[in-house]
MARVO-733410 format. One line per field, with one value per residue (C-alpha): residue number from 1; residue in three letters; x, y, z. Coordinates in steps of 0.1 Angstrom, whole numbers. Example, Ala and Ser with C-alpha at 12.3 -4.5 7.8 and 13.67 -1.06 7.14 Angstrom:
<rs>
voti: c(1, 2)
dolo: c(ALA, SER)
X: c(123, 137)
Y: c(-45, -11)
Z: c(78, 71)
</rs>
This chain:
<rs>
voti: c(1, 2, 3, 4, 5, 6, 7, 8, 9, 10, 11, 12, 13, 14, 15, 16, 17, 18, 19, 20, 21, 22, 23, 24, 25, 26, 27, 28, 29, 30, 31, 32, 33, 34, 35, 36, 37, 38, 39, 40, 41, 42, 43, 44, 45, 46, 47, 48, 49, 50, 51, 52, 53, 54, 55, 56, 57, 58, 59, 60, 61, 62, 63, 64, 65, 66, 67, 68, 69, 70, 71, 72, 73, 74, 75, 76, 77, 78, 79, 80, 81, 82, 83, 84, 85, 86, 87, 88, 89, 90, 91, 92, 93, 94, 95, 96, 97, 98, 99, 100, 101, 102, 103, 104, 105, 106, 107, 108, 109, 110, 111, 112, 113, 114, 115, 116, 117, 118, 119, 120, 121, 122, 123, 124, 125, 126, 127, 128, 129, 130, 131, 132, 133, 134, 135, 136, 137, 138, 139, 140, 141, 142, 143, 144, 145, 146, 147, 148, 149, 150, 151, 152, 153, 154, 155, 156, 157, 158, 159, 160, 161, 162, 163, 164, 165, 166, 167, 168, 169, 170, 171, 172, 173, 174, 175, 176, 177, 178, 179, 180, 181, 182, 183, 184, 185, 186, 187, 188, 189, 190, 191, 192, 193, 194, 195, 196, 197, 198, 199, 200, 201, 202, 203, 204, 205, 206, 207, 208, 209, 210, 211, 212, 213, 214, 215, 216, 217, 218, 219, 220, 221, 222, 223, 224, 225, 226, 227, 228, 229, 230, 231, 232, 233, 234, 235, 236, 237, 238, 239, 240, 241, 242, 243, 244, 245, 246, 247, 248, 249, 250, 251, 252, 253, 254, 255, 256, 257, 258, 259, 260, 261, 262, 263, 264, 265, 266, 267, 268, 269, 270, 271, 272, 273, 274, 275, 276, 277, 278, 279, 280, 281, 282, 283, 284, 285, 286, 287, 288, 289, 290, 291, 292, 293, 294, 295, 296, 297, 298, 299, 300, 301, 302, 303, 304, 305, 306, 307, 308, 309, 310, 311, 312, 313, 314, 315, 316, 317, 318, 319, 320, 321, 322, 323, 324, 325, 326, 327, 328, 329, 330, 331, 332, 333, 334, 335, 336, 337, 338, 339, 340, 341, 342, 343, 344, 345, 346, 347, 348, 349, 350, 351, 352, 353, 354, 355, 356, 357, 358, 359, 360, 361, 362, 363, 364, 365, 366, 367, 368, 369, 370, 371, 372, 373, 374, 375, 376, 377, 378, 379, 380, 381, 382, 383, 384, 385, 386, 387, 388, 389, 390, 391, 392, 393, 394, 395, 396, 397, 398, 399, 400, 401, 402, 403, 404, 405, 406, 407, 408, 409, 410, 411, 412, 413, 414, 415, 416, 417, 418, 419, 420, 421, 422, 423, 424, 425, 426, 427, 428, 429, 430, 431, 432, 433)
dolo: c(MET, ILE, PRO, ARG, TYR, SER, ARG, ALA, GLU, MET, ILE, ALA, ILE, TRP, ALA, PRO, ALA, THR, ARG, PHE, ARG, ILE, TRP, PHE, GLU, ILE, GLU, ALA, HIS, ALA, CYS, ASP, ALA, LEU, ALA, GLU, ILE, GLY, ALA, ILE, PRO, LYS, GLU, SER, ALA, ARG, ALA, ILE, TRP, GLN, LYS, ALA, ASP, HIS, VAL, GLU, PHE, ASP, VAL, ALA, ARG, ILE, ASP, GLU, ILE, GLU, ARG, VAL, THR, LYS, HIS, ASP, VAL, ILE, ALA, PHE, LEU, THR, HIS, LEU, ALA, GLU, PHE, ILE, GLY, PRO, ASP, ALA, ARG, PHE, VAL, HIS, GLN, GLY, LEU, THR, SER, SER, ASP, VAL, LEU, ASP, THR, CYS, LEU, ALA, VAL, GLN, LEU, ARG, ARG, ALA, SER, GLU, ILE, LEU, ILE, ALA, ASP, VAL, ASP, LYS, LEU, LEU, SER, ALA, LEU, LYS, ALA, ARG, ALA, TYR, GLU, HIS, LYS, LEU, THR, PRO, THR, ILE, GLY, ARG, SER, HIS, GLY, ILE, HIS, ALA, GLU, PRO, THR, THR, PHE, GLY, LEU, LYS, LEU, ALA, GLY, PHE, TYR, ALA, GLU, PHE, GLN, ARG, ALA, ARG, THR, ARG, LEU, VAL, THR, ALA, ARG, GLU, GLU, ILE, SER, THR, CYS, ALA, ILE, SER, GLY, ALA, ILE, GLY, THR, PHE, ALA, ASN, ILE, ASP, PRO, ARG, VAL, GLU, ALA, TYR, VAL, ALA, ALA, LYS, LEU, GLY, LEU, ARG, PRO, GLU, PRO, ILE, SER, THR, GLN, VAL, ILE, PRO, ARG, ASP, ARG, HIS, ALA, ALA, PHE, PHE, ALA, THR, LEU, GLY, VAL, VAL, ALA, SER, SER, VAL, GLU, ARG, LEU, ALA, THR, GLU, ILE, ARG, HIS, LEU, GLN, ARG, THR, GLU, VAL, LEU, GLU, ALA, GLU, GLU, PHE, PHE, SER, GLU, GLY, GLN, LYS, GLY, SER, SER, ALA, MET, PRO, HIS, LYS, ARG, ASN, PRO, VAL, LEU, THR, GLU, ASN, LEU, SER, GLY, LEU, ALA, ARG, LEU, VAL, ARG, GLY, ALA, VAL, THR, PRO, ALA, LEU, GLU, ASN, VAL, ALA, LEU, TRP, HIS, GLU, ARG, ASP, ILE, SER, HIS, SER, SER, VAL, GLU, ARG, GLY, ILE, ALA, PRO, ASP, ALA, THR, ILE, THR, LEU, ASP, PHE, ALA, LEU, ALA, ARG, LEU, ALA, GLY, VAL, VAL, GLU, LYS, LEU, ILE, VAL, TYR, PRO, GLU, ASN, MET, ARG, LYS, ASN, LEU, ASP, ARG, LEU, GLY, GLY, LEU, ILE, HIS, SER, GLN, ARG, VAL, LEU, LEU, ALA, LEU, THR, GLN, LYS, GLY, VAL, SER, ARG, GLU, ASP, ALA, TYR, ALA, PHE, VAL, GLN, ARG, ASN, ALA, MET, PRO, VAL, TRP, ARG, GLY, GLN, GLY, ASP, PHE, LEU, THR, LEU, LEU, LYS, ALA, ASP, LYS, ASP, VAL, ARG, ALA, ALA, LEU, SER, GLU, PRO, GLU, LEU, GLU, SER, LEU, PHE, ASP, LEU, ALA, TYR, HIS, PHE, LYS, ALA, VAL, ASP, ALA, ILE, PHE, ALA, ARG, VAL, PHE, GLY)
X: c(-222, -248, -248, -282, -265, -231, -215, -188, -160, -161, -164, -133, -112, -120, -117, -90, -72, -69, -56, -29, -19, -13, 6, 29, 35, 43, 68, 83, 87, 103, 128, 136, 144, 165, 184, 190, 206, 226, 208, 199, 212, 196, 193, 171, 148, 144, 138, 110, 91, 98, 86, 55, 44, 20, 10, -27, -24, -43, -67, -77, -40, -33, -64, -51, -17, -34, -53, -20, 0, -30, -14, -26, 6, 28, 4, 7, 45, 47, 26, 47, 78, 64, 67, 98, 121, 153, 151, 120, 144, 148, 110, 97, 132, 129, 91, 64, 29, 13, 35, 19, -16, -19, -3, -26, -56, -45, -43, -78, -94, -78, -92, -126, -125, -119, -150, -171, -159, -169, -203, -208, -198, -226, -251, -240, -245, -281, -289, -276, -296, -329, -323, -320, -350, -371, -353, -386, -410, -430, -435, -442, -414, -422, -409, -419, -437, -461, -465, -443, -435, -430, -397, -389, -382, -350, -339, -346, -324, -297, -295, -288, -263, -244, -245, -230, -204, -193, -195, -171, -147, -148, -142, -112, -98, -105, -88, -57, -56, -59, -32, -2, 23, 41, 72, 89, 92, 84, 74, 80, 116, 132, 156, 157, 145, 159, 134, 143, 125, 93, 97, 102, 72, 50, 59, 53, 18, 7, 9, 29, 52, 34, 55, 55, 37, 46, 38, 5, -7, -25, -62, -74, -69, -93, -118, -119, -123, -153, -168, -167, -186, -212, -217, -221, -246, -266, -268, -280, -307, -317, -324, -341, -363, -373, -384, -403, -422, -429, -443, -469, -504, -515, -485, -476, -453, -427, -423, -398, -400, -424, -414, -436, -445, -433, -455, -459, -477, -484, -519, -529, -525, -528, -497, -467, -443, -411, -391, -358, -356, -368, -340, -315, -326, -318, -284, -274, -279, -256, -229, -232, -229, -193, -185, -186, -164, -139, -137, -132, -103, -83, -74, -50, -27, 8, 25, 0, -27, -51, -84, -90, -83, -115, -135, -118, -122, -159, -165, -140, -156, -192, -192, -176, -196, -228, -222, -211, -244, -264, -248, -254, -290, -296, -282, -307, -336, -328, -323, -357, -376, -412, -421, -457, -457, -495, -496, -471, -492, -523, -505, -493, -530, -543, -541, -561, -532, -517, -483, -482, -487, -452, -454, -486, -470, -439, -461, -481, -449, -436, -469, -462, -481, -461, -448, -469, -502, -493, -488, -521, -540, -525, -529, -566, -574, -551, -566, -601, -585, -564, -596, -611, -633, -627, -600, -571, -570, -608, -607, -578, -597, -626, -605, -607, -574, -556, -574, -565, -529, -531, -554, -570, -544, -516, -530, -534, -498, -486, -500, -477, -460, -431, -420, -405, -383, -364, -332, -333, -307, -284, -286, -280, -249, -236, -242, -233, -209)
Y: c(46, 66, 63, 45, 14, 16, 2, 20, -7, -10, 28, 33, 12, 36, 69, 93, 91, 54, 56, 81, 61, 30, 52, 63, 28, 17, 45, 41, 3, 9, 32, 6, -19, 7, 13, -24, -28, 4, 26, 53, 61, 40, 71, 87, 57, 58, 95, 90, 67, 89, 121, 108, 76, 93, 121, 126, 135, 167, 156, 192, 202, 174, 184, 219, 208, 186, 215, 229, 197, 179, 147, 129, 110, 141, 161, 135, 134, 172, 171, 143, 163, 191, 167, 149, 177, 170, 132, 133, 133, 96, 89, 74, 66, 44, 41, 52, 63, 30, 12, 31, 32, -5, -18, 4, -9, -45, -38, -22, -49, -76, -58, -55, -92, -101, -82, -98, -133, -125, -113, -146, -166, -148, -155, -192, -194, -180, -204, -234, -227, -221, -251, -274, -258, -266, -298, -317, -289, -301, -276, -277, -276, -256, -258, -230, -215, -244, -270, -300, -324, -321, -310, -295, -259, -270, -285, -252, -234, -261, -254, -217, -227, -248, -219, -194, -219, -217, -180, -180, -202, -178, -148, -165, -172, -137, -123, -143, -134, -97, -97, -88, -59, -40, -20, -23, 12, 28, 2, -25, -33, -26, -3, 21, -1, -34, -64, -70, -38, -51, -84, -65, -42, -71, -91, -61, -56, -92, -94, -113, -98, -95, -118, -93, -60, -38, -4, -17, -49, -68, -60, -95, -100, -71, -84, -118, -100, -80, -109, -128, -100, -101, -138, -134, -106, -129, -155, -127, -119, -155, -160, -126, -134, -168, -150, -123, -151, -169, -137, -132, -130, -161, -181, -166, -195, -171, -134, -108, -98, -69, -48, -30, 4, -5, 8, -10, 16, 53, 47, 11, 4, -34, -38, -59, -56, -75, -43, -56, -84, -61, -37, -66, -74, -38, -37, -69, -51, -23, -48, -66, -32, -32, -64, -52, -21, -43, -66, -37, -24, -55, -42, -13, 3, -12, -12, 13, 38, 53, 45, 20, 45, 65, 33, 17, 49, 43, 5, -5, 13, 11, -26, -37, -13, -23, -61, -58, -40, -65, -96, -82, -73, -108, -124, -104, -113, -150, -148, -131, -148, -156, -191, -204, -243, -244, -224, -247, -276, -259, -252, -288, -299, -272, -295, -324, -348, -341, -337, -375, -381, -393, -420, -433, -432, -452, -477, -485, -491, -514, -534, -539, -510, -492, -458, -442, -458, -452, -415, -413, -430, -406, -375, -381, -383, -354, -328, -327, -322, -294, -277, -282, -311, -338, -355, -372, -403, -408, -405, -430, -455, -452, -456, -492, -492, -479, -504, -532, -527, -512, -520, -494, -499, -497, -465, -450, -459, -438, -406, -408, -374, -389, -409, -378, -370, -403, -388, -356, -368, -379, -345, -327, -348, -338, -302, -297, -326)
Z: c(35, 54, 92, 92, 78, 95, 126, 145, 144, 106, 101, 121, 97, 69, 88, 75, 109, 106, 70, 80, 109, 87, 62, 90, 102, 66, 62, 97, 94, 60, 77, 103, 76, 57, 89, 94, 60, 65, 39, 65, 100, 128, 150, 122, 121, 159, 157, 132, 156, 187, 171, 153, 169, 193, 170, 161, 124, 115, 88, 80, 77, 53, 32, 32, 19, -7, -21, -32, -41, -56, -43, -12, -3, -7, 14, 42, 39, 41, 73, 87, 81, 103, 133, 124, 112, 93, 96, 74, 44, 50, 49, 17, 4, -27, -23, -47, -36, -46, -22, 6, -8, -18, 13, 34, 15, 21, 59, 58, 38, 61, 92, 75, 66, 103, 113, 86, 96, 132, 119, 100, 132, 151, 123, 123, 160, 157, 128, 146, 178, 159, 136, 166, 182, 152, 141, 140, 135, 104, 76, 39, 14, -17, -53, -77, -47, -47, -20, -27, 2, 39, 55, 88, 97, 113, 79, 63, 88, 86, 48, 54, 81, 56, 31, 56, 65, 29, 31, 60, 41, 12, 34, 50, 15, 4, 34, 27, -10, -3, 24, 4, 7, -21, -12, -46, -58, -91, -117, -91, -100, -66, -84, -55, -26, -13, -14, 23, 32, 16, 35, 68, 64, 54, 85, 107, 92, 91, 53, 27, 1, -33, -56, -84, -81, -111, -96, -80, -64, -92, -90, -97, -59, -52, -78, -61, -27, -38, -57, -24, -7, -35, -30, 8, 2, -21, 7, 30, 5, 0, 37, 39, 10, 26, 57, 37, 19, 52, 67, 39, 54, 34, 48, 82, 92, 106, 110, 122, 158, 163, 193, 218, 204, 168, 140, 107, 86, 89, 75, 86, 123, 119, 97, 108, 78, 72, 70, 83, 57, 29, 40, 38, 2, -7, 12, -7, -40, -28, -19, -53, -69, -60, -79, -115, -109, -90, -120, -144, -122, -132, -166, -158, -184, -185, -151, -135, -140, -114, -130, -101, -74, -74, -76, -46, -25, -29, -30, -3, 26, 12, 5, 38, 59, 43, 45, 81, 90, 69, 86, 121, 113, 98, 130, 150, 128, 131, 169, 174, 146, 156, 144, 141, 141, 142, 110, 94, 103, 89, 56, 55, 55, 30, 0, 14, 15, -19, -4, -2, -39, -46, -19, -35, -70, -58, -39, -70, -90, -63, -67, -104, -119, -147, -139, -166, -154, -117, -125, -144, -115, -89, -110, -119, -82, -73, -97, -81, -47, -62, -72, -37, -46, -20, 1, -16, 5, 2, -36, -38, -17, -42, -73, -85, -103, -72, -49, -72, -62, -27, 3, 25, 53, 28, 14, 49, 58, 29, 46, 76, 80, 101, 71, 56, 86, 90, 76, 96, 122, 94, 76, 109, 114, 80, 86, 122, 127)
</rs>
C-alpha cells in the first residue's frame, strides 16, 4: 500500500525485518523444543539464541542470496548460518518452508488484527459520544432517499455503533481462527518432527497447533479472515456514504470538518467537499478486493502448491494496512463531524407535514374507517402537498371524510414531533447497555 494511506504501526508488521525476526523466533523456539526432547544438543539450542537473538538481519544480504537460490527461506537460513556457525546445522531440522511461512503469517495477521480491533474501539468511542450528544436531535429518516418519518441523529449514530460492535466481534473471531501454528514437516505427517515441537512453538508465539495441516495451514481460515475485513470495510463505506449524502448542498445536515487554510477546489474557492468520506468509499473497495483472491486460495492442489503465496504477499499487507488507515480516518471524521440541527429541522418541515401521514392513517382506522378508505383519504390530501400546493394539516381539516372521523384537536395532536421519540431511551439501552 502507498504511504499516503498507511500508518507506521501496521506497516511495521509487514516490514521484511519483522518477517525475518519472526522466522528466526520460529526456528529458535523449534530448536529449544528439539533440545528438550533430546533431538539436538541443548548447548546448540542455547548457542542459536545467543548468537542471533540480537542480530539485525541484513535484508539486502538475504535478497542477494535469494537471487542465487531462488528460495526465500533457504536464503534466510543461509544468512542465519553466517551468524550462528556450526550449530546452524540443527536449525530447520524436520521443518518444511511452509511451517515457517504459514506460522509467521499467522503471527502477522494476529498482530494486525489486534491493531484493527483497537481501531474499531476508537471508532466506537467516537460514535457513542456523538450519539449521546444528539440523542434527541430531530432529523428526518429517509427510505429510498425520500423523506419518510422523523428519527433522531443520535439514533442514526447508534445504529452505526451497533454495526461496528458486530464488526469488532467478527474481528475477534477472525483473529482467533487465523491464530494457528503448523510445525508438522513435509506433507504434514510429523515424519521428521515431533508434534511436541509444534505445541511448544505455538505456545511461545501465542498460537494454537493446527489440528491437521497437510503441508500448509488450510486456506479456508485465511478466506474467512479476509472476508471479515471486507465486511468491516463495507460498514466503513456505509457510514461514509451516509455522511456524504448528508453533506450534499440540498441537505447539509452534517459535514466533514473543514480546517483553516483547507481548499475544496482548485477552480472554485467556495467548495467544501466530503473528500475524506469519498476517500473512505474508495479504500473500502480496495479492502474488498482482497476477498475473492482469498476465497480462490482455498482450493490448493493436493497437500500443497504455492498458487496462494503470491496472492497473500499482496493482499495481507495491503488489506490490513488499508483498513487500519480507513478505520482511523473514519474515527476522526466522526469526532470532528459538524452537525447542523437547524438544517435538520428545516428539512423536517420541507414537506408541509407529510411526515405525519402514517399517524393520520392509523388514527382513521382506529376510528372505524377501513384501511383502504383511510389510505385513500390521506393520500388524496398528501399528493397536492407533495406538489407544493398547500399544507397537509390544513387540507386534512377541510376534508369532510377525514373530519367525519377526527376532530381538529385530534388531527393537530397527530402532528406532534415528540411522539416519534418515545422509544429513544429504550433503543439506547439496547445498544449501549
